[in-house]
N, C-alpha and C positions, 0 to 999 in steps of 0.2 A: 648542803647549803653553799651558795656561791658567794664568794667575796668579790665585790666589784670596786675598783679604785676610782673609776671615772663615772661621771653622771651620764646616764644613758638619756638620749633624747626621747621625748614622748611622741607617740604617733600623731600626725596632723589630724585634726578634727575635720569632719565633713560638715561644712556650714553652707548649705545650699538653701537659698530663700527664693522660691519661685515667683516670677513676675506675673502680674495679671495681664492677660492678653485678651483684648476685646476684638473678636473676629469681625463683627458687624461694623464697628467703628473703623477698622482698617480697611474694609471693603468700601465704606462710604467715603473715606479719605481718597482712596484710589479712584473712585468714580469722579469725585470732584477734580482731582488732578488730571484725569483723562479729558473731562469736559472743559477744562481750562478755568474753572472757578478759582479765584484767589481771594484772600482775606485782606490784601494790601489796599490802601487807600490811594495808591499812585494811579493817576488817570491814564498814563501811557500804558501801564501794565494791564489795566482793565480793558483799554481799547484793543491791545494786542490779543488778549484772551477772547474777546468778543469776535474779533476778526477770524482768529483760528476756528472758533465754534462755527461761524458762518461758512467758512471754507470747507470744513469737514462735512457740514450738512449739505452743501451744494455737491460735493464730490459723491456723497452717498446717494443723493438723488439722481445724479448722472449715471451712476452704476445701475441703480434700479431701473431707470428708463431703458438703458441699453440691454439689460437682462430681459426686460419685458418685450422689447422689440425683436430680440433674438428668439424668444419663445414663439412669438406670433409668426415669425419667418419660418421656423421649423414646422409649426403646425400647418402652415400654408403649403409648404413643400410636401409634407405627408398627405394632406388632402388632395393635392394635385396628383400625386402618385397613385393614391387609392382610386381617384376618378378615372385615370388612364388605364389602370389594371382592370377595373370591373366594368366600366361603362363605355369603353372604346375598343376598337379592333386593333389598336396600335401594337400591343404586345403579341397578339395572335399573328399579325402580319410579320412582325419581327422574328418570331420563332419559326414561321414558315420559310422565311428567307434564309435563315441559318441552317435549317434541316435539309434544304434541297441541295 
């Protein structure tokens, strides 16, 4: 048996209480923040948010239009290349010039 003259400290207790995490609410709040929705009643803040939303929409529409135009341009170039390869003598004559 041990004789102890000093009081020994007790080990610290683990007292973890988990917090409730609502993933859907967090995602919803993030979407609101991204879209610029605010709960404030300040008119200038609401105007800024609406202006940001409109600018974002216009920027996305411009990107979509340029992407569609680029796709049409690539298809036109591919169509012209196919037409020249299969329906004209251009490439046949070009090959004959380089092989002679």
